[in-house]
VOBA-1610 file (N, C-alpha, C; in pm, whole numbers, padded with zeros to 5 digits, always signed):
BEGIN
Unk+13716-01578-06521Unk+13645-01646-06413Unk+13730-01761-06358Unk+13689-01814-06244Unk+13760-01925-06182Unk+13691-02057-06210Unk+13770-02163-06208Unk+13717-02299-06227Unk+13774-02390-06121Unk+13695-02487-06080Unk+13744-02591-05990Unk+13800-02705-06075Unk+13929-02733-06058Unk+13998-02831-06142Unk+14055-02943-06056Unk+14045-03066-06107Unk+14096-03182-06034Unk+14243-03204-06069Unk+14326-03226-05967Unk+14467-03254-05986Unk+14503-03386-05918Unk+14582-03467-05987Unk+14646-03583-05927Unk+14774-03531-05861Unk+14778-03534-05727Unk+14885-03471-05651Unk+15004-03564-05635Unk+14975-03687-05604Unk+15078-03790-05589Unk+15008-03925-05600Unk+15084-04031-05582Unk+15027-04165-05589Unk+14907-04177-05493Unk+14789-04203-05551Unk+14664-04224-05478Unk+14621-04102-05397Unk+14644-03984-05455Unk+14601-03860-05390Unk+14553-03761-05495Unk+14425-03719-05484Unk+14370-03617-05574Unk+14315-03502-05490Unk+14318-03384-05549Unk+14263-03265-05484Unk+14196-03177-05589Unk+14098-03098-05545Unk+14032-03001-05632Unk+14083-02863-05596Unk+14141-02794-05693Unk+14196-02660-05672Unk+14119-02559-05757Unk+14105-02439-05704Unk+14040-02332-05780Unk+14147-02254-05855Unk+14127-02240-05987Unk+14223-02169-06070Unk+14150-02071-06161Unk+14217-01961-06190Unk+14160-01863-06282Unk+14180-01911-06425Unk+14074-01909-06503Unk+14082-01949-06643Unk+14138-01836-06728Unk+14203-01869-06838Unk+14255-01765-06927Unk+14141-01690-06996Unk+14170-01568-07037Unk+14071-01490-07112Unk+14040-01558-07244Unk+13914-01550-07282Unk+13872-01610-07409Unk+13939-01541-07527Unk+13997-01619-07615Unk+14055-01570-07738Unk+13959-01597-07854Unk+13981-01529-07968Unk+13898-01560-08084Unk+13900-01710-08115Unk+13787-01763-08152Unk+13771-01905-08187Unk+13778-01998-08066Unk+13767-01941-07945Unk+13762-02022-07824Unk+13623-02015-07762Unk+13595-02115-07677Unk+13466-02120-07607Unk+13491-02149-07459Unk+13399-02102-07377Unk+13396-02137-07235Unk+13287-02240-07216Unk+13324-02355-07161Unk+13229-02465-07142Unk+13210-02490-06993Unk+13084-02494-06951Unk+13049-02535-06815Unk+13013-02683-06819Unk+13088-02765-06746Unk+13064-02909-06752Unk+12940-02950-06673Unk+12873-03051-06728Unk+12759-03113-06662Unk+12799-03246-06600Unk+12870-03327-06680Unk+12917-03458-06635Unk+13055-03485-06696Unk+13130-03571-06631Unk+13251-03627-06693Unk+13268-03770-06642Unk+13323-03854-06728Unk+13339-03996-06696Unk+13480-04023-06648Unk+13491-04108-06546Unk+13620-04150-06493Unk+13659-04280-06562Unk+13779-04284-06617Unk+13829-04405-06682Unk+13886-04499-06577Unk+13828-04619-06569Unk+13879-04719-06474Unk+14005-04787-06525Unk+14046-04755-06649Unk+14167-04813-06707Unk+14283-04715-06698Unk+14298-04634-06802Unk+14411-04542-06811Unk+14416-04446-06693Unk+14302-04392-06655Unk+14301-04292-06549Unk+14344-04350-06415Unk+14310-04475-06391Unk+14351-04537-06265Unk+14501-04568-06265Unk+14560-04585-06384Unk+14706-04598-06391Unk+14771-04468-06346Unk+14712-04353-06387Unk+14762-04223-06342Unk+14747-04211-06191Unk+14631-04250-06140Unk+14604-04241-05996Unk+14702-04326-05916Unk+14738-04442-05970Unk+14826-04534-05898Unk+14974-04512-05928Unk+15006-04414-06012Unk+15145-04387-06044Unk+15207-04493-06132Unk+15129-04551-06224Unk+15178-04661-06307Unk+15199-04620-06454Unk+15204-04490-06482Unk+15229-04444-06618Unk+15380-04440-06640Unk+15431-04500-06748Unk+15575-04495-06775Unk+15626-04351-06782Unk+15742-04324-06725Unk+15795-04188-06717Unk+15819-04127-06853Unk+15853-04209-06951Unk+15890-04157-07082Unk+15772-04155-07180Unk+15649-04172-07129Unk+15534-04177-07218Unk+15440-04060-07190Unk+15399-03988-07296Unk+15304-03879-07280Unk+15168-03935-07239Unk+15090-03854-07166Unk+14957-03898-07125Unk+14871-03928-07246Unk+14866-03839-07340Unk+14801-03864-07468Unk+14846-03759-07567Unk+14943-03794-07648Unk+15004-03698-07740Unk+14909-03654-07849Unk+14794-03721-07863Unk+14700-03685-07969Unk+14589-03593-07920Unk+14586-03560-07790Unk+14486-03470-07736Unk+14552-03336-07703Unk+14495-03228-07758Unk+14553-03095-07741Unk+14561-03056-07594Unk+14465-03100-07513Unk+14459-03060-07372Unk+14584-03101-07295Unk+14660-03201-07344Unk+14776-03250-07271Unk+14909-03216-07338Unk+14902-03130-07441Unk+15024-03099-07517Unk+15133-03036-07430Unk+15094-02950-07337Unk+15191-02876-07256Unk+15211-02937-07118Unk+15154-03054-07093Unk+15159-03112-06959Unk+15261-03225-06951Unk+15350-03215-06852Unk+15448-03320-06831Unk+15387-03436-06756Unk+15445-03553-06776Unk+15396-03675-06711Unk+15457-03689-06573Unk+15423-03594-06485Unk+15471-03598-06348Unk+15372-03523-06260Unk+15366-03564-06133Unk+15274-03499-06039Unk+15326-03358-06005Unk+15233-03263-05979Unk+15087-03275-05993Unk+15046-03263-06139Unk+14939-03329-06177Unk+14893-03323-06315Unk+14741-03336-06321Unk+14687-03294-06434Unk+14544-03308-06461Unk+14523-03421-06560Unk+14409-03486-06550Unk+14377-03589-06648Unk+14224-03605-06655Unk+14182-03690-06747Unk+14041-03706-06779Unk+14022-03668-06924Unk+13928-03732-06990Unk+13912-03704-07133Unk+13769-03729-07181Unk+13671-03715-07092Unk+13533-03743-07133Unk+13438-03649-07061Unk+13437-03522-07106Unk+13353-03420-07044Unk+13236-03384-07135Unk+13121-03367-07074Unk+13003-03319-07147Unk+12951-03195-07075Unk+12937-03086-07149Unk+12894-02961-07087Unk+12816-02874-07183Unk+12804-02749-07144Unk+12725-02652-07219Unk+12811-02529-07245Unk+12809-02480-07369Unk+12885-02360-07402Unk+12820-02240-07335Unk+12900-02169-07251Unk+12850-02053-07178Unk+12890-01921-07243Unk+13003-01920-07313Unk+13050-01796-07373Unk+13142-01830-07489Unk+13161-01733-07577Unk+13248-01752-07693Unk+13342-01633-07706Unk+13454-01656-07774Unk+13550-01549-07797Unk+13501-01449-07899Unk+13579-01344-07915Unk+13544-01237-08007Unk+13525-01291-08149Unk+13420-01241-08213Unk+13386-01277-08352Unk+13334-01421-08364Unk+13308-01486-08250Unk+13252-01621-08256Unk+13103-01618-08287Unk+13050-01735-08317Unk+12909-01749-08352Unk+12826-01757-08224Unk+12753-01651-08191Unk+12678-01645-08066Unk+12568-01749-08059Unk+12527-01803-08173Unk+12420-01904-08171Unk+12469-02034-08107Unk+12601-02047-08089Unk+12655-02168-08026Unk+12633-02171-07875Unk+12609-02054-07816Unk+12590-02048-07671Unk+12467-02131-07632Unk+12486-02218-07535Unk+12378-02307-07492Unk+12388-02446-07553Unk+12474-02462-07655Unk+12489-02595-07717Unk+12551-02693-07618Unk+12502-02816-07619Unk+12562-02924-07541Unk+12676-02984-07624Unk+12793-03001-07561Unk+12911-03045-07635Unk+12989-03147-07555Unk+13064-03231-07627Unk+13161-03323-07568Unk+13300-03265-07587Unk+13385-03280-07484Unk+13522-03230-07492Unk+13620-03333-07436Unk+13733-03349-07503Unk+13843-03432-07451Unk+13926-03345-07357Unk+13873-03319-07238Unk+13936-03228-07144Unk+13945-03293-07006Unk+14041-03250-06923Unk+14051-03301-06786Unk+13928-03262-06703Unk+13908-03333-06592Unk+13794-03306-06504Unk+13806-03164-06447Unk+13701-03084-06464Unk+13697-02947-06413Unk+13555-02895-06425Unk+13521-02797-06342Unk+13387-02740-06348Unk+13366-02662-06478Unk+13471-02596-06526Unk+13468-02519-06650Unk+13602-02538-06722Unk+13602-02517-06851Unk+13728-02513-06924Unk+13716-02424-07047Unk+13828-02375-07091Unk+13837-02295-07214Unk+13912-02376-07317Unk+13859-02384-07438Unk+13925-02461-07544Unk+13887-02404-07680Unk+13953-02452-07782Unk+13921-02411-07919Unk+13782-02461-07957Unk+13711-02377-08029Unk+13577-02414-08074Unk+13581-02542-08158Unk+13687-02557-08238Unk+13697-02672-08327Unk+13722-02802-08251Unk+13760-02793-08124Unk+13791-02914-08048Unk+13671-02973-07974Unk+13558-02900-07971Unk+13438-02956-07907Unk+13352-03026-08011Unk+13277-03124-07965Unk+13190-03203-08053Unk+13046-03183-08009Unk+12964-03131-08097Unk+12824-03108-08063Unk+12750-03240-08046Unk+12668-03247-07940Unk+12586-03367-07920Unk+12476-03372-08025Unk+12457-03486-08091Unk+12346-03498-08187Unk+12212-03484-08115Unk+12112-03449-08190Unk+11977-03437-08135Unk+11934-03571-08073Unk+11877-03565-07955Unk+11824-03685-07891Unk+11923-03759-07803Unk+12049-03712-07796Unk+12150-03779-07711Unk+12149-03714-07573Unk+12124-03795-07469Unk+12126-03746-07332Unk+12271-03722-07289Unk+12298-03613-07214Unk+12436-03587-07170Unk+12499-03704-07095Unk+12419-03780-07019Unk+12476-03895-06947Unk+12515-04006-07043Unk+12449-04017-07157Unk+12490-04113-07260Unk+12616-04061-07331Unk+12621-03930-07349Unk+12730-03871-07428Unk+12866-03886-07362Unk+12872-03902-07229Unk+13003-03918-07164Unk+13073-04045-07210Unk+13000-04134-07275Unk+13059-04259-07324Unk+13122-04244-07462Unk+13122-04124-07517Unk+13173-04107-07654Unk+13315-04159-07669Unk+13405-04125-07576Unk+13544-04168-07587Unk+13556-04320-07580Unk+13489-04381-07483Unk+13497-04526-07470Unk+13427-04598-07583Unk+13316-04541-07632Unk+13248-04605-07744Unk+13331-04593-07872Unk+13401-04481-07890Unk+13491-04471-08005Unk+13601-04575-07996Unk+13652-04597-07874Unk+13751-04703-07854Unk+13694-04839-07893Unk+13571-04865-07852Unk+13507-04992-07885Unk+13487-05007-08036Unk+13445-04899-08102Unk+13428-04902-08248Unk+13562-04931-08314Unk+13668-04866-08267Unk+13801-04888-08323Unk+13847-05032-08304Unk+13821-05088-08187Unk+13859-05227-08160Unk+13790-05322-08257Unk+13662-05301-08277Unk+13587-05390-08367Unk+13635-05373-08511Unk+13664-05248-08551Unk+13715-05226-08686Unk+13851-05293-08704Unk+13936-05284-08603Unk+14068-05347-08614Unk+14056-05500-08617Unk+13961-05554-08543Unk+13944-05700-08539Unk+13886-05753-08669Unk+13803-05673-08736Unk+13744-05710-08864Unk+13676-05848-08859Unk+13576-05865-08770Unk+13507-05994-08761Unk+13430-06026-08888Unk+13425-06155-08921Unk+13359-06200-09043Unk+13231-06277-09012Unk+13148-06288-09111Unk+13025-06366-09100Unk+13056-06507-09049Unk+12989-06548-08941Unk+13007-06682-08888Unk+13126-06701-08798Unk+13197-06593-08764Unk+13312-06605-08675Unk+13269-06642-08533Unk+13361-06710-08465Unk+13346-06731-08320Unk+13433-06626-08251Unk+13371-06550-08160Unk+13439-06436-08099Unk+13429-06444-07947Unk+13540-06412-07881Unk+13544-06406-07735Unk+13591-06266-07695Unk+13522-06208-07598Unk+13564-06080-07540Unk+13608-06107-07397Unk+13736-06091-07371Unk+13791-06112-07237Unk+13793-05979-07163Unk+13719-05972-07054Unk+13707-05849-06977Unk+13578-05778-07011Unk+13491-05763-06910Unk+13364-05696-06931Unk+13354-05572-06842Unk+13463-05495-06844Unk+13455-05359-06793Unk+13376-05276-06892Unk+13383-05145-06881Unk+13301-05060-06969Unk+13334-05082-07116Unk+13463-05079-07152Unk+13499-05097-07292Unk+13461-05237-07340Unk+13484-05338-07257Unk+13446-05474-07295Unk+13297-05488-07318Unk+13216-05427-07233Unk+13070-05432-07250Unk+13026-05358-07376Unk+13093-05247-07405Unk+13058-05173-07527Unk+13097-05253-07652Unk+13214-05318-07648Unk+13254-05405-07759Unk+13152-05517-07777Unk+13111-05578-07666Unk+13012-05686-07673Unk+12880-05635-07731Unk+12841-05514-07692Unk+12716-05455-07742Unk+12721-05435-07893Unk+12835-05387-07943Unk+12850-05367-08088Unk+12850-05501-08161Unk+12927-05597-08108Unk+12938-05727-08174Unk+12805-05802-08176Unk+12717-05770-08081Unk+12586-05835-08079Unk+12505-05799-08204Unk+12546-05693-08275Unk+12480-05654-08400Unk+12531-05735-08519Unk+12638-05814-08500Unk+12700-05887-08611Unk+12641-06028-08623Unk+12640-06084-08745Unk+12594-06222-08766Unk+12705-06323-08736Unk+12741-06334-08608Unk+12849-06422-08566Unk+12795-06562-08536Unk+12884-06660-08543Unk+12845-06795-08502Unk+12827-06801-08351Unk+12916-06731-08279Unk+12903-06725-08133Unk+12973-06601-08082Unk+12922-06548-07972Unk+12981-06434-07905Unk+12977-06462-07755Unk+13093-06487-07697Unk+13103-06523-07556Unk+13199-06430-07485Unk+13187-06424-07353Unk+13271-06335-07274Unk+13337-06411-07161Unk+13454-06363-07122Unk+13526-06415-07006Unk+13542-06300-06908Unk+13490-06317-06788Unk+13488-06209-06690Unk+13489-06266-06549Unk+13572-06209-06464Unk+13585-06257-06326Unk+13462-06226-06241Unk+13409-06105-06253Unk+13302-06060-06163Unk+13165-06108-06210Unk+13090-06171-06119Unk+12958-06225-06152Unk+12863-06114-06196Unk+12868-05997-06130Unk+12778-05887-06165Unk+12800-05842-06309Unk+12924-05845-06355Unk+12953-05803-06492Unk+12917-05913-06591Unk+12922-06036-06548Unk+12877-06144-06637Unk+12728-06130-06666Unk+12653-06085-06568Unk+12509-06062-06589Unk+12490-05948-06690Unk+12563-05838-06672Unk+12554-05726-06765Unk+12598-05767-06905Unk+12694-05856-06914Unk+12745-05902-07042Unk+12635-05970-07124Unk+12557-06054-07058Unk+12446-06120-07127Unk+12343-06016-07170Unk+12319-05916-07084Unk+12227-05809-07121Unk+12278-05732-07242Unk+12411-05722-07254Unk+12471-05651-07367Unk+12464-05730-07496Unk+12439-05863-07486Unk+12421-05941-07608Unk+12509-06062-07625Unk+12596-06092-07526Unk+12676-06213-07540Unk+12589-06336-07516Unk+12628-06447-07576Unk+12550-06570-07561Unk+12573-06635-07425Unk+12700-06647-07388Unk+12736-06707-07260Unk+12856-06632-07203Unk+12868-06639-07069Unk+12986-06580-07004Unk+13052-06685-06916Unk+13183-06672-06902Unk+13261-06772-06830Unk+13358-06703-06735Unk+13378-06763-06619Unk+13472-06710-06521Unk+13611-06768-06545Unk+13715-06684-06556Unk+13851-06736-06574Unk+13903-06807-06450Unk+13836-06786-06336Unk+13879-06849-06212Unk+13819-06988-06192Unk+13728-07027-06282Unk+13660-07156-06271Unk+13714-07254-06374Unk+13777-07362-06329Unk+13825-07464-06422Unk+13710-07525-06500Unk+13597-07538-06434Unk+13479-07594-06500Unk+13432-07503-06613Unk+13432-07371-06587Unk+13390-07275-06691Unk+13487-07277-06809Unk+13618-07278-06780Unk+13716-07274-06888Unk+13709-07402-06972Unk+13688-07515-06906Unk+13673-07641-06979Unk+13548-07636-07067Unk+13440-07579-07014Unk+13316-07569-07092Unk+13335-07478-07213Unk+13409-07368-07196Unk+13432-07278-07308Unk+13519-07344-07414Unk+13623-07413-07371Unk+13708-07482-07468Unk+13631-07591-07541Unk+13542-07656-07471Unk+13458-07758-07535Unk+13368-07693-07640Unk+13311-07578-07605Unk+13226-07506-07700Unk+13306-07464-07824Unk+13433-07430-07803Unk+13519-07388-07914Unk+13582-07506-07988Unk+13548-07628-07945Unk+13601-07750-08007Unk+13752-07760-07990Unk+13799-07721-07873Unk+13943-07727-07845Unk+13980-07845-07756Unk+13882-07914-07701Unk+13910-08024-07609Unk+13969-08144-07682Unk+13912-08178-07795Unk+13956-08297-07867Unk+14084-08275-07946Unk+14110-08149-07984Unk+14229-08119-08064Unk+14298-07996-08007Unk+14356-08006-07887Unk+14409-07888-07819Unk+14527-07822-07887Unk+14606-07896-07963Unk+14727-07836-08023Unk+14730-07846-08175Unk+14630-07905-08233Unk+14633-07928-08377Unk+14617-07800-08456Unk+14682-07794-08571Unk+14665-07681-08661Unk+14539-07706-08744Unk+14424-07684-08683Unk+14297-07719-08743Unk+14203-07600-08730Unk+14159-07545-08841Unk+14076-07425-08839Unk+13938-07449-08779Unk+13902-07574-08752Unk+13768-07601-08699Unk+13755-07569-08552Unk+13866-07555-08480Unk+13859-07532-08336Unk+13917-07398-08296Unk+13859-07340-08190Unk+13909-07214-08136Unk+13830-07094-08183Unk+13859-06980-08121Unk+13792-06854-08156Unk+13867-06787-08270Unk+13791-06735-08365Unk+13853-06663-08476Unk+13910-06529-08430Unk+13841-06467-08334Unk+13886-06339-08280Unk+13873-06344-08128Unk+13980-06301-08059Unk+13976-06286-07914Unk+14015-06143-07881Unk+13930-06073-07807Unk+13961-05939-07759Unk+14017-05950-07617Unk+14135-05894-07593Unk+14193-05892-07459Unk+14173-05752-07402Unk+14075-05738-07311Unk+14037-05608-07257Unk+14033-05609-07105Unk+14109-05698-07045Unk+14105-05713-06900Unk+14194-05614-06827Unk+14295-05561-06895Unk+14394-05478-06829Unk+14502-05558-06759Unk+14493-05690-06767Unk+14591-05777-06701Unk+14677-05848-06805Unk+14809-05827-06803Unk+14896-05894-06901Unk+14886-06046-06896Unk+14856-06102-06778Unk+14848-06247-06765Unk+14737-06307-06850Unk+14637-06225-06884Unk+14525-06275-06962Unk+14565-06312-07104Unk+14679-06261-07152Unk+14722-06291-07288Unk+14747-06440-07309Unk+14800-06507-07210Unk+14824-06651-07224Unk+14695-06728-07238Unk+14592-06688-07165Unk+14462-06753-07180Unk+14402-06723-07317Unk+14424-06601-07367Unk+14376-06566-07501Unk+14438-06656-07606Unk+14567-06687-07591Unk+14634-06778-07684Unk+14570-06916-07678Unk+14534-06962-07558Unk+14470-07093-07543Unk+14337-07100-07618Unk+14265-06989-07625Unk+14133-06987-07687Unk+14139-06967-07838Unk+14251-06914-07888Unk+14255-06867-08026Unk+14268-06981-08127Unk+14201-06967-08239Unk+14203-07067-08345Unk+14330-07054-08430Unk+14350-07152-08515Unk+14460-07148-08612Unk+14444-07022-08698Unk+14551-06943-08706Unk+14553-06817-08782Unk+14450-06717-08731Unk+14410-06733-08605Unk+14316-06639-08546Unk+14384-06511-08501Unk+14301-06416-08454Unk+14352-06284-08417Unk+14322-06257-08270Unk+14424-06212-08198Unk+14407-06161-08062Unk+14427-06010-08069Unk+14322-05936-08036Unk+14326-05790-08041Unk+14344-05738-07899Unk+14456-05674-07875Unk+14489-05625-07741Unk+14448-05478-07730Unk+14342-05454-07655Unk+14297-05318-07630Unk+14341-05265-07495Unk+14390-05353-07408Unk+14437-05311-07276Unk+14565-05230-07289Unk+14578-05132-07201Unk+14704-05062-07186Unk+14758-05101-07050Unk+14873-05165-07047Unk+14927-05220-06923Unk+15012-05123-06844Unk+15041-05005-06900Unk+15125-04910-06828Unk+15264-04966-06808Unk+15308-04973-06682Unk+15442-05024-06651Unk+15445-05175-06633Unk+15329-05240-06643Unk+15323-05386-06623Unk+15368-05459-06748Unk+15446-05567-06730Unk+15497-05646-06842Unk+15415-05773-06858Unk+15410-05820-06982Unk+15340-05945-07012Unk+15442-06059-07025Unk+15426-06164-06944Unk+15510-06283-06955Unk+15435-06384-07042Unk+15461-06376-07170Unk+15381-06448-07269Unk+15448-06579-07311Unk+15370-06686-07307Unk+15417-06817-07351Unk+15401-06827-07502Unk+15511-06819-07573Unk+15508-06827-07719Unk+15551-06966-07766Unk+15519-07065-07685Unk+15557-07203-07716Unk+15463-07270-07813Unk+15433-07397-07784Unk+15369-07487-07881Unk+15245-07430-07946Unk+15145-07393-07867Unk+15018-07353-07928Unk+15032-07227-08010Unk+15102-07127-07959Unk+15120-07003-08033Unk+15201-07028-08160Unk+15311-07098-08147Unk+15404-07114-08258Unk+15344-07197-08372Unk+15274-07303-08337Unk+15221-07392-08441Unk+15096-07340-08509Unk+15027-07248-08446Unk+14896-07208-08496Unk+14891-07072-08564Unk+15008-07015-08591Unk+15014-06890-08667Unk+14922-06782-08609Unk+14916-06773-08478Unk+14828-06678-08411Unk+14884-06536-08425Unk+14796-06444-08456Unk+14833-06305-08476Unk+14790-06223-08355Unk+14885-06160-08286Unk+14855-06070-08174Unk+14875-05928-08223Unk+14770-05847-08216Unk+14777-05711-08267Unk+14733-05611-08161Unk+14795-05493-08163Unk+14754-05385-08073Unk+14647-05301-08141Unk+14560-05244-08059Unk+14455-05156-08111Unk+14448-05033-08022Unk+14467-04916-08081Unk+14465-04792-08003Unk+14387-04687-08079Unk+14298-04619-08009Unk+14197-04536-08074Unk+14251-04404-08130Unk+14373-04366-08096Unk+14424-04235-08139Unk+14442-04225-08290Unk+14454-04338-08357Unk+14474-04336-08502Unk+14373-04429-08570Unk+14360-04411-08700Unk+14276-04498-08783Unk+14363-04610-08837Unk+14311-04733-08841Unk+14386-04845-08896Unk+14432-04811-09038Unk+14558-04839-09072Unk+14611-04802-09203Unk+14526-04850-09320Unk+14469-04971-09309Unk+14391-05023-09420Unk+14257-04950-09438Unk+14217-04870-09338Unk+14092-04793-09347Unk+14116-04645-09371Unk+14237-04598-09347Unk+14264-04455-09344Unk+14239-04385-09478Unk+14239-04459-09587Unk+14210-04398-09716Unk+14064-04363-09733Unk+13977-04428-09654Unk+13832-04406-09666Unk+13768-04353-09538Unk+13837-04370-09427Unk+13783-04329-09297Unk+13865-04216-09238Unk+13797-04125-09170Unk+13864-04024-09088Unk+13792-04019-08954Unk+13841-03931-08864Unk+13783-03925-08730Unk+13635-03884-08734Unk+13602-03794-08824Unk+13464-03748-08832Unk+13369-03863-08868Unk+13410-03946-08963Unk+13326-04059-09001Unk+13314-04159-08886Unk+13426-04181-08814Unk+13420-04276-08703Unk+13333-04222-08589Unk+13338-04090-08563Unk+13251-04032-08461Unk+13104-04048-08499Unk+13073-04036-08626Unk+12935-04054-08671Unk+12884-04194-08637Unk+12969-04294-08665Unk+12932-04432-08632Unk+12924-04449-08480Unk+13013-04383-08407Unk+13014-04393-08261Unk+12885-04341-08201Unk+12837-04226-08249Unk+12709-04174-08200Unk+12596-04272-08230Unk+12599-04332-08348Unk+12496-04431-08383Unk+12498-04548-08286Unk+12619-04593-08247Unk+12629-04704-08153Unk+12579-04664-08013Unk+12601-04539-07975Unk+12549-04491-07847Unk+12396-04494-07848Unk+12337-04453-07959Unk+12191-04457-07970Unk+12138-04599-07962Unk+12209-04694-08023Unk+12163-04833-08027Unk+12186-04906-07894Unk+12300-04879-07831Unk+12343-04961-07716Unk+12305-04904-07580Unk+12266-04776-07575Unk+12224-04713-07450Unk+12322-04740-07335Unk+12445-04689-07345Unk+12548-04723-07247Unk+12525-04667-07107Unk+12430-04574-07090Unk+12404-04522-06955Unk+12362-04634-06861Unk+12318-04747-06915Unk+12283-04861-06830Unk+12404-04913-06753Unk+12524-04876-06798Unk+12646-04924-06732Unk+12699-04827-06627Unk+12630-04715-06603Unk+12672-04621-06498Unk+12636-04682-06363Unk+12737-04705-06283Unk+12714-04763-06150Unk+12709-04657-06041Unk+12781-04545-06060Unk+12786-04441-05959Unk+12791-04303-06026Unk+12706-04212-05977Unk+12708-04072-06020Unk+12742-03990-05896Unk+12864-03940-05889Unk+12919-03881-05768Unk+12940-03731-05790Unk+12900-03647-05692Unk+12928-03503-05706Unk+13077-03478-05724Unk+13111-03384-05810Unk+13252-03355-05838Unk+13328-03317-05712Unk+13260-03252-05618Unk+13325-03211-05493Unk+13371-03330-05410Unk+13318-03450-05441Unk+13357-03572-05370Unk+13443-03663-05457Unk+13523-03602-05545Unk+13602-03679-05642Unk+13692-03782-05577Unk+13752-03747-05463Unk+13844-03842-05397Unk+13772-03972-05363Unk+13645-03963-05326Unk+13565-04081-05295Unk+13556-04174-05416Unk+13543-04115-05535Unk+13531-04194-05657Unk+13656-04276-05684Unk+13773-04214-05668Unk+13898-04286-05696Unk+13927-04392-05590Unk+13893-04364-05465Unk+13910-04466-05362Unk+13822-04586-05390Unk+13700-04559-05435Unk+13607-04667-05468Unk+13663-04754-05579Unk+13712-04693-05685Unk+13766-04769-05798Unk+13894-04843-05762Unk+13970-04787-05668Unk+14096-04850-05629Unk+14074-04963-05528Unk+13989-04938-05430Unk+13970-05034-05321Unk+13864-05140-05351Unk+13761-05101-05425Unk+13647-05193-05447Unk+13603-05191-05593Unk+13694-05227-05686Unk+13657-05223-05828Unk+13541-05314-05861Unk+13520-05417-05778Unk+13410-05508-05804Unk+13274-05442-05781Unk+13273-05330-05708Unk+13148-05261-05677Unk+13120-05144-05770Unk+13215-05114-05858Unk+13200-04998-05946Unk+13228-05038-06090Unk+13147-04989-06181Unk+13169-05013-06323Unk+13206-04881-06389Unk+13105-04800-06423Unk+13132-04668-06477Unk+13095-04563-06373Unk+13194-04489-06328Unk+13173-04379-06235Unk+13177-04249-06313Unk+13079-04163-06288Unk+13080-04030-06352Unk+13070-03922-06245Unk+13128-03806-06277Unk+13117-03689-06189Unk+12997-03606-06235Unk+12921-03558-06138Unk+12809-03468-06163Unk+12848-03331-06111Unk+12854-03231-06201Unk+12896-03096-06163Unk+12776-03009-06122Unk+12657-03066-06122Unk+12536-02991-06090Unk+12491-03010-05946Unk+12557-03102-05874Unk+12519-03130-05735Unk+12602-03045-05638
//
C-alpha cells in the first residue's frame, strides 16, 4: 500500500510525498497513525538546517539507521497509531492495538513489532504523543538527582521544561521556580506546579529571584546557603548557560538538556564558576545514566514515564492540532511565531 510521508526538502521547506510501503515481513506490523507530535527543539533544527553535518539524526533509533543527514530527509519521533496488519506468523490479536512508535511523520509506516510500544489502558492517544518528551523529562530529573529540601530552577518552559516542572512538583523541594521569556508559558508553568516564574528579560524579576535564592548579599561567596542546588537549562539558547551559572549554588548542578545544534556557547568560566565548584552536566535520553544502568533499563523508565503522563496530563500543553495535509503550516507557525505555539501535533484523521 501507499503512505503519505513528510520530507524536509531544504532549509525551511517541507513536502508530503506518496510512497509505496515495503511488503510486510515476519515480525513486522503496519501502523496507521492517528497523531504525531512535532518537536519544537530538535525537529526545528532540522527544519532550519542547523544540524551538524557530521552528526546522525538519532543513532539510537532504528528508523534513522539508513538515513543520511542531508536533504531530502524524514524526521519525527513521536507517532501514535493503530496496528492495521501484521506479517506472516504474527499474533493477529495485536491488530487494532494502539501503539507508540519512534517513527518519522507519515500516514502509515511499517516497522518491527518489537519496536512499537503498546499504550497502557486508560491512556488517550493525544496524551500518548508526549511519551518521547516525557521520557526526556524523566531522564533529566533522574540525572539531576534532586534531594529533599533542594532549591531548583527550571530555565525554559517549553514542552520539555513544563514536563520537568510537572514532575518536580511531586518532589518535597524547598522551592521550585522557573525562568521563561513568554508570559503565556509562565502562566502554564504555575499550573504545572512551579511556585513562581521570572522573566529573564526583566532586571526586576532577576533581582527578585536572586534575592529569593539569597544571592544578593553574598554574590560571589563560596557559601552553600545561597543559590539553587539544581538548575535545568532547557531554553535551547546557549546564552542561557551564563545566567544558569549566576543562579547556581556552591557545588550545585547545572543540567543541560538543550541541544544547540551548530550554535556555540560563549560561557563565562570566571569568578563565580571557578570559585563555586559548579558542575555542568549534559543529559540525553538515548542512554541511561551510568550510576543507574545496573538497576534501570529502558523498559523500567518507560513504565515510570507512563505513570508521569497519567499524573501530569500533558495534553493540556497542546496548543495546535493541525491536519497532516497542512504540515507546512505547522512548521511556519513554529518558525515565525514560536510565542503563539507550544505543542503542535498532526492529526491524520482530518
